[in-house]
C-alpha positions as CSV (number, residue, x, y, z in Angstrom):
1,M,16.0,34.7,26.2
2,V,19.4,33.1,26.0
3,L,20.8,31.5,29.2
4,D,23.8,29.5,30.4
5,K,22.5,25.9,30.7
6,E,24.3,25.1,33.9
7,S,24.0,28.4,35.9
8,G,20.8,29.9,34.4
9,E,22.6,33.2,34.0
10,P,21.6,35.3,31.0
11,L,24.1,35.5,28.1
12,K,25.0,38.2,25.6
13,A,24.6,36.3,22.4
14,R,23.6,36.5,18.7
15,V,20.3,35.0,17.6
16,W,19.0,34.3,14.2
17,R,16.0,32.9,12.4
18,S,15.8,30.6,9.4
19,D,15.9,33.6,7.1
20,N,19.4,34.4,8.5
21,Y,18.1,37.6,10.1
22,I,20.7,38.1,12.9
23,K,20.4,40.3,16.0
24,P,22.2,40.6,19.3
25,T,20.5,40.0,22.6
26,S,20.4,42.6,25.3
27,A,22.8,42.3,28.3
28,D,20.1,40.3,30.1
29,G,19.9,37.8,27.3
30,R,16.6,39.0,25.9
31,F,15.7,39.4,22.2
32,T,12.6,40.2,20.1
33,F,11.8,39.5,16.5
34,E,8.9,41.4,15.0
35,N,6.7,40.6,12.0
36,I,7.3,36.8,12.0
37,P,4.6,34.8,10.2
38,T,2.5,32.5,12.5
39,G,3.6,28.9,12.7
40,Y,6.8,27.3,13.8
41,E,10.1,29.1,13.5
42,L,13.6,27.8,14.3
43,I,15.5,30.3,16.5
44,N,19.3,29.8,16.8
45,A,21.7,31.3,19.2
46,S,25.5,31.6,19.5
47,A,27.7,33.1,22.2
48,D,31.5,33.2,22.6
49,G,32.7,30.2,24.5
50,Y,29.5,28.3,24.1
51,A,28.2,25.6,21.7
52,D,25.4,26.9,19.4
53,G,21.8,26.1,20.4
54,S,18.4,26.3,18.8
55,V,14.7,25.9,19.7
56,A,11.5,25.7,17.7
57,A,9.2,28.5,18.6
58,D,5.5,28.4,18.0
59,V,4.6,31.9,16.8
60,Y,1.1,33.1,17.4
61,Q,-0.6,36.1,15.9
62,G,-0.1,39.4,17.8
63,D,1.7,39.5,21.1
64,E,0.5,36.2,22.5
65,S,3.5,34.0,21.7
66,P,5.2,32.3,24.7
67,E,8.7,33.4,25.7
68,V,11.5,31.5,23.9
69,I,14.3,30.3,26.0
70,I,17.5,28.9,24.4
71,L,20.0,27.2,26.8
72,L,23.6,27.1,25.7
73,S,26.3,24.8,27.1
74,K,29.9,25.8,27.4
75,G,31.9,24.5,24.5
76,S,33.8,25.5,21.4
77,A,31.3,24.9,18.6
78,G,30.2,28.5,18.4
79,V,29.7,30.4,15.1
80,N,31.9,33.4,14.4
81,F,30.2,36.4,12.8
């Protein structure tokens, strides 16, 4: 889930993994990646008007991985796609 760091509101953003697979979030800031190998994966996010953010996710086998939350701060360091 991608959220505004100050307000906690969900953001419509773009998220990507280390293999540069990019996908948009839903309107409520949620995203899902499927078929990721177990272990740690760096998940990045970008939204218009916000500085990019990232978080390391610990990916478990099956559907047991914890929810990933990326907090973005308002700023101008976003990536344009």
